N, C-alpha and C positions, 0 to 999 in steps of 0.2 A: 195437642192430641186430637182435637176435633178436626184439624186440617189433614191429619195423616190418614184417617179412615176414608174420607172421600177420594184421596189420591190412590189408595190401594184398590178401591172399588173401580175407579176409572181405568187403572192399568189392567185389572182383571177383565173388564169389558172389552178393551182393545185387543187383548190376547185372544179372547174367544171369537171376536169378530174376524181377526186375521186367519185363525184356523178354519172358520166357516167359509171365508173367501177362497182359501187354498183348496178346500174340499170341493166347492162348487166349480172352481176353475178346472180341476182335474176331471170332474165328472163331465164337463162340457168338452174338453179336449179328447177324452177317451171314448166319447160317444161313437159307437160304430166299430170299435176295434174288435178284431177277432180274438177269441179265447185261446190261450195257450193250452194245448191238449197233449198229453204224453210228452212232457219235456219240450214243448214248442212245436210238435209235429202236427200239421193239419193235412190230412189226406184228402185229395180231390175225389169227387164221385163223378158219376156220369152227367150230373147237372151242374149248374153254376149258382145254386141257391146260396144265400148268405150263411156264413159260419156263425156259431154262437158268440155272444158278446162277452166282454170281460166282466167278471163279477166284481162289483165295487167293494165287497167285503174283503177281497184279497189285497187291498191297497191301504197303506198307511200314509195319510196326507203329510205327515211330518217328515217323511223321508225325501220325497221329490227327486228321486234318482241318485241320491248319495250312496256310496259303497256299491255301485252297480245294481241298485234296486231299480224297479220299473220307473220310467220317467214320464212325466205328464207332457207328452209331445204329440203333435199330429202325425198320424201314420196312415197313409192311404192303404186301401185294400188293393188286392191284386185282381185284375180282370182275368180270372182263370178260365182257360178253355176246357172243354169236356175231357180231353185226353191227357190233361196235365196233373201232376202230383206236386203239391206245394208243401215245402218245409219252411216254416216261418216262426216269428215270435212277435213281441210287441215293440221291438226296437228298430223297425224298418229294415230288417235284414231277412233275406229269403233265398231259398234254393228251389228252382223249378225244374222238374224232370218232365220233359215233354218232347216236342218236335221243333224243328228250326223255326224260330219266331223272333225277329228283331223288333217288332212293333205290335200292331194290332193282331187279332186272331186270324185275319186274312193275309198277313204278311209272311214272307219267307217261303221256304219250300214246304214247310208244314202247312201253311195257309193255302198253298197251291195244291195240296193233296198228294205230294210226292211221297213215295215209299223210301226207306233207307235214309231218313232225315231226322234221326233222333238227336236230342240236344239236352245239355245241362246248362242252365243259366243261373249263375251265382251273383247276386247283386246286393248292394247296401245303399241306403239313401234314395229310395224311390222318389222321383220328382223333386229332388233337393234343389236343383238349379233354378226351378221355377216356383218353388215354395210348396211343400207338401200340404195337402188339405185332408181333413178328416171326412170319412164317410163316402168318398168317391172311389171308384175302381180304376186303377191306372194300368196302362199297357207298359211293356218294357220300352225304355227310351235310352238309347246309347249316348245321347247328349245330356239329358236332364238328370239321369240317375248318377249318384256320386261315384260309384266304383263298380266294376263288373269283371268277372271271369266267364267267358262264353266259350262253350265247347259244343261243336256241332259236327254231325256226320256229313252234312251237305249244306254249304252256305256260300254266300258272296260276301266274305268278311270285309273286303276293302270298301264295298258299298255301305255296309252297316256302320263302319267306323269313319266313313267319308275320307278315305286316304287317297293320296295321289298315286299315279301308276308306278313311278320310279323306273329303274332299269329292269326289274324282274317282272313287271307287268301286274295285272290284276288277277286275283284268285276268284274263280267262278265255279260253282257247283263242286267244291272241293271240301274235304274235311278240314277243320280249322280249330285253333285255340286262339281266342282274342283276349287281350288284357287292356283295360282302360281305367285310369284314375287320375287324380291331380298329380300324383307323383308315383312312379313305378320304380322300384329298386330291386336289383338282383344281387345278392351277396353270397360269396363262397369263401370257405376257408382254404380250399385247395384247387383253385382254378375254375374258369368258366369257358365252355366251348360253344361256339355257334357253328353248326355243321350243316351243310346242304348236300344233297345227292347221296344220301345214305343207302337208298334202295334203287333197284332197276325199274320198279313199277310204283305207281301211286296207290292210294288206298282202294281204288276201284279195279286194280289189276292191269291198268293200261301202262304200256311201255313208255318210259321217260326217254325222250330223244336227246335232251341236253341238260347239263347241270347249271343251274342259275346261281348267281352270287348273292351277296348280302348288301342291302341298301341301308345306309345311315343317313336319314333325311331330317334336317332341322327345319321347323316351320311348316311342315307338310307342303313343301314347294320343291319340285324336282326340275325346275327350269335350268339350273346350273349344276346339275349332278355330274361329278367328275370321278374318274377312276382313282383308286387309292394305289400308289406305287408299291411294288414288291421290294422290300428293303434290300435283300441280297443282290438282286439284279441291278438295282439302282446304284449300289456301292460299286459293283463291277463296272458299270457304265461310266461312272465318274473316274475310276482308276484308268480305264482305257482312254478316256478323253484327255486325262492328264498326260499319259504316255505319248499320245499323238501330238499334243501341244509341245511337249518336251522335245520330240524329234524335230518338229517344225522350227523350234527355237534354235536347236543346234545347227540346222541347215542355214537359217538366216544369219546366225552368228558367223559361220564359216564364210558366207558370201561377203559379209561386212569386212571381215579381216582381209580377205583377198582384195576387195575393192579399195580398202585403205592403203594396202601395199602398192597397188597400181597408181592410186592417186598421189602417193609420195613420190613415185618415179616421175610422174608427169609434172609434179611441182618442181622437181630439180632439173627437169629437162631444158636444154638450150639448143637452138638451131645453129649449125655452122653454115654461114652464107655460101661457102664454096660448094656445098652439096645441093643447093637449090631446093626442090620439092621432093627429094628422095626420102625414103623412110628413115626415121631416127634410129641410128644403130644403138644408142644407149638405152632406148625403151624396149628393144626386142628382148633382152634378157629378163626384163621385169614383166612384160606383157604375156609372154608365152606361158610361164608357170601359172599366172593368174587365170588365163583362159582355160588351161588344163584343169585347174582345181574347180572352176565353176562348172565345166562340163561334167566333171565327176560327181557333182552334187545334183545334177538333173534327175538321175534315177531316184534319189532320196525324196525329191519333191513329188515325183509321180507316185512313189510308194506311199507317201503321206496322204496324198489325195485318195488313193485306193483305200487306205486304212479308215479315212473319214467316211467314205461311202459304206464300208463294212460296218462301221459304228452305227450308222443310221439303220442299216438292215437288221443288225443284231438286237438293238435296244429300243428303237423308236417306231417300229412298225408292229402291228398286232401279230403278223405271221413270223416275226423274228424269234429265234430260239431263246433269247433272254429279254423279251419285251418287259419294260420296267413297270407297266401298269398291270394290275390284277383285275379280277372279275368284280370285286367289291367296289362300291361307289359311295361317295358322300358329297356333301355340299358345305 
């Protein structure tokens, strides 16, 4: 019994010490976090003064993020511009209603003072790739932030996402929706459409002179970007090629049969010494039909050559009516 009492007392002290350490750790990590106001909405004002801090009385140290409770993690503050409205919480997720801004306050068309450059920036995991730190104010970062949905009235989205040109080229000063994350999935129960050229004008009312295709680019490398064949045209091309080869085969087979017949006549031929160098009378009945048959096949050979030229024109050139490649490209 005397040994049991000290053991109980020691266990009690260890438990109290653990709870104290957990509470101090949370207090350190959450130092500088913004307070969740009105279900997580923090509205920006005309200045960039710091928002109220989190009340420590609202936190239960024994939870530590379980059951979707607040987690003791470092969450950077947002470097809010004067004209922005921030909707955020304590979990490093935020929505910014403002103007085009891919990085610092001076970046993008908003930073350059352009009009008609409104933007909505939805992001999670600010600075996650470089390690979020408490108490600092972070700019948007398309590389370091975990995931983002970016909507802008005027943007250079290929520059913001550091994308290669592809066959459709770069988008500059155009409205845009950009998605970026470690994994992007689009799921549908009844089909997915990727459609270009839906309108005659762009969002600025300018007339569109051409319809661009769709690029499927792996590895952000467009050096070997190739057209994707159109299935129906490709099938017709293969069928026509097969028919042309079949016609050529029939012509060559007929030539071989005639040549074999002539060769058999030559093989059985013998010269009569009394006739000297005169033509062989027994080869004439064999040679004349063979020559006639071969001459009759010449038009077929010329026709086959013309068909092959038309095959090239119809299927293998961009101006052909059944060109096998489409506008869309991939690597």
